[in-house]
C-alpha positions in Angstrom: 118.6 76.5 97.9 119.4 73.6 95.3 119.3 75.4 91.8 117.5 73.4 89.1 118.0 74.1 85.4 114.8 75.2 83.3 114.7 71.9 81.7 114.6 70.0 84.8 111.8 72.5 86.1 109.9 71.9 82.9 110.1 68.0 82.8 107.9 66.4 85.1 105.5 63.5 84.8 102.3 65.3 86.1 102.4 68.8 84.7 99.5 71.1 85.9 99.0 72.9 82.4 96.3 70.3 80.8 94.2 70.7 83.7 94.5 74.4 83.8 94.0 74.7 80.3 90.5 73.1 80.5 89.6 75.6 83.4 90.8 78.7 81.8 88.7 77.9 78.5 85.6 79.4 80.3 83.7 82.3 79.4 85.1 85.6 80.6 88.6 84.3 80.8 91.5 85.4 78.3 95.0 83.9 78.1 98.0 86.2 77.2 100.1 84.2 74.9 103.3 82.8 76.6 106.4 84.9 75.7 109.7 83.8 74.2 111.4 84.3 77.6 108.9 82.1 79.7 111.6 79.5 80.4 113.8 82.1 81.9 111.0 83.2 84.2 110.5 79.6 85.2 114.2 79.2 85.9 114.3 82.5 88.1 111.0 81.3 90.0 112.7 77.8 90.6 109.2 75.9 90.7 108.3 73.1 88.7 105.6 73.1 86.0 103.7 70.7 88.6 102.6 73.8 90.4 100.0 76.2 89.2 102.6 79.0 89.6 105.2 77.4 87.2 102.5 76.2 84.7 101.1 79.9 84.4 104.8 81.2 84.1 105.7 78.7 81.2 102.5 78.6 79.5 101.0 82.0 79.6 102.1 85.5 79.7 99.2 86.0 82.1 95.3 85.2 82.6 92.6 88.1 82.3 89.4 87.8 84.1 86.6 90.0 83.6 87.8 91.8 80.6 91.1 92.6 82.4 89.8 93.7 85.8 91.9 91.0 87.3 95.3 90.1 85.9 96.9 86.8 87.0 100.5 87.0 86.2 102.6 84.6 84.2 105.6 84.9 82.0 104.8 88.5 81.2 104.1 90.4 77.9 101.3 92.6 76.4 101.9 95.0 79.3 101.9 92.7 82.1 105.1 92.0 84.1 106.6 88.5 84.6 106.2 86.8 88.0 109.9 86.8 88.4 110.8 90.3 87.6 108.0 91.8 89.4 109.1 89.8 92.7 112.6 90.9 92.2 114.0 87.5 91.5 117.3 87.5 89.5 119.6 84.5 88.7 119.1 82.0 91.2 121.8 80.7 93.5 122.6 78.7 96.7 121.8 81.5 98.9 118.5 82.4 97.3 115.5 82.4 99.4 111.7 82.3 98.8 110.1 85.8 98.9 108.3 86.1 102.1 105.5 87.9 100.0 105.1 86.5 96.2 103.0 88.8 94.0 100.8 86.8 91.8 98.1 89.0 90.5 96.7 92.8 90.3 93.6 94.3 89.7 92.5 97.3 87.9 92.1 99.4 91.0 95.7 98.7 91.9 95.0 95.8 94.5 97.7 93.3 94.8 97.3 89.6 95.4 100.2 87.8 96.9 101.3 84.5 98.4 102.1 84.4 102.0 105.9 83.2 102.2 106.2 84.1 106.0 105.8 87.9 105.7 102.2 88.1 106.3 99.8 86.8 109.0 98.2 83.6 108.8 98.9 80.1 107.2 101.9 79.9 104.8 100.8 79.6 101.3 97.6 81.5 101.5 96.8 84.2 98.9 96.2 87.7 100.3 94.8 90.8 98.7 96.3 94.2 99.6 92.8 95.8 99.3 92.9 99.4 97.8 89.8 100.5 99.9 91.4 99.5 103.2 95.1 99.8 102.3 95.5 96.7 104.2 96.1 92.8 103.5 93.2 90.5 103.4 93.8 86.7 103.8 91.5 85.0 101.2 91.9 81.7 103.1 93.3 79.6 100.0 96.2 78.8 98.0 97.4 79.9 94.6 95.5 76.9 92.9 92.2 77.5 94.5 92.6 81.3 93.9 92.8 80.6 90.1 89.7 78.4 90.2 88.0 80.9 92.4 88.8 83.7 89.9 87.7 82.0 86.7 84.5 80.5 88.2 82.8 83.8 89.1 84.3 84.5 92.5 85.2 88.0 91.6 81.5 89.1 91.1 80.6 89.1 95.0 84.1 90.0 95.9 84.3 93.2 93.9 80.5 94.1 93.9 81.0 97.2 96.3 83.8 98.5 94.2 82.0 98.4 90.8 79.8 101.0 89.0 77.3 100.7 85.9 79.2 100.5 82.9 82.4 99.2 84.5 83.1 96.4 82.0 83.0 98.7 78.9 85.1 101.4 80.7 88.1 99.0 81.7 88.1 97.9 78.0 89.9 101.2 77.2 92.4 100.7 79.9 95.9 99.0 79.1 97.2 96.0 80.9 100.0 98.1 82.1 97.4 100.6 83.5 95.0 100.8 86.3 92.2 103.5 87.4 93.0 105.9 89.9 89.8 106.6 91.9 89.3 110.2 93.3 88.1 110.6 96.1 90.3 107.6 97.2 88.5 104.4 97.7 89.7 104.2 101.3 88.3 107.6 102.1 84.7 108.3 103.3 84.1 110.4 100.2 85.2 107.7 98.1 82.7 105.0 99.0 80.5 105.8 96.1 82.7 104.7 93.4 79.9 105.5 90.6 80.3 109.0 91.5 84.1 109.2 91.7 86.5 110.4 89.1 88.4 107.4 87.5 91.5 108.0 85.7 93.8 105.6 83.8 97.3 105.9 85.1 100.4 103.4 85.0 99.7 100.5 87.2 102.9 100.2 88.8 102.5 103.9 89.9 99.2 103.1 91.3 100.1 100.0 93.2 103.2 101.8 94.5 101.0 104.8 95.8 98.6 102.6 97.5 101.4 101.1 99.7 103.0 104.4 100.4 99.6 105.8 101.7 99.3 102.6 103.9 102.9 103.4 105.2 102.0 107.2 105.8 98.7 106.5 107.4 99.9 103.8 109.7 100.3 104.5 113.4 103.9 105.6 114.4 104.6 102.3 116.1 103.3 100.1 113.4 105.8 99.7 110.8 104.6 98.5 107.6 107.2 95.7 106.7 105.1 93.2 104.7 105.5 95.2 101.4 106.6 92.9 98.5 110.2 93.1 97.7 109.8 93.7 94.0 105.8 93.9 93.9 105.6 97.6 92.9 109.1 98.6 91.9 110.1 95.6 89.5 107.7 96.6 86.9 109.0 95.2 83.7 107.6 93.0 80.9 110.4 90.6 80.5 113.9 89.5 81.5 
């Protein structure tokens, strides 16, 4: 990998941010302010601000959809991890490689959204969701830019319909951005299908995400190893470099 400076990554002729800023001005969308360390996050990602990923890293701490049900990652802050740290990306060097699974968002139920860099089935660049009710990856069929537009344009309503309950919006308002809702009985169990009747408890989001991947490993057939877990996606839980 040819390492570029943060200044080089930020200085492009056609940055994505002006278009994204207009898109993110829609109702139901909140932008977490960019942190002081956003340039460092961009440098560790080694992507330009021409990309949606780079623009979010430099210009936002993250993007919240549906009152924080969906947390799209950026530079971090306010309880959100940054894109570089959560993916285990440190100081870039010539031997650095693009993560095979790059985490870009989480939801309040501990679901993980990640870009396929070769570690998941299907086309490279597609966003996948590690579903907490199935404990498996689901290919959404589009890339990061389309994922962001889908998320802020009402796509989450039908997508999460079966996993929401009366009063969910008010309830998650009391859940911190570094927390998620642990559901019992678990969403993947037969008893947990009726989420409205389940017990819901706020827990650290990193622990919840970690638990989902651990359960997937435990429940996988003996000859079916779970090797598509993000390298830092549930262990690199920090809010800044």
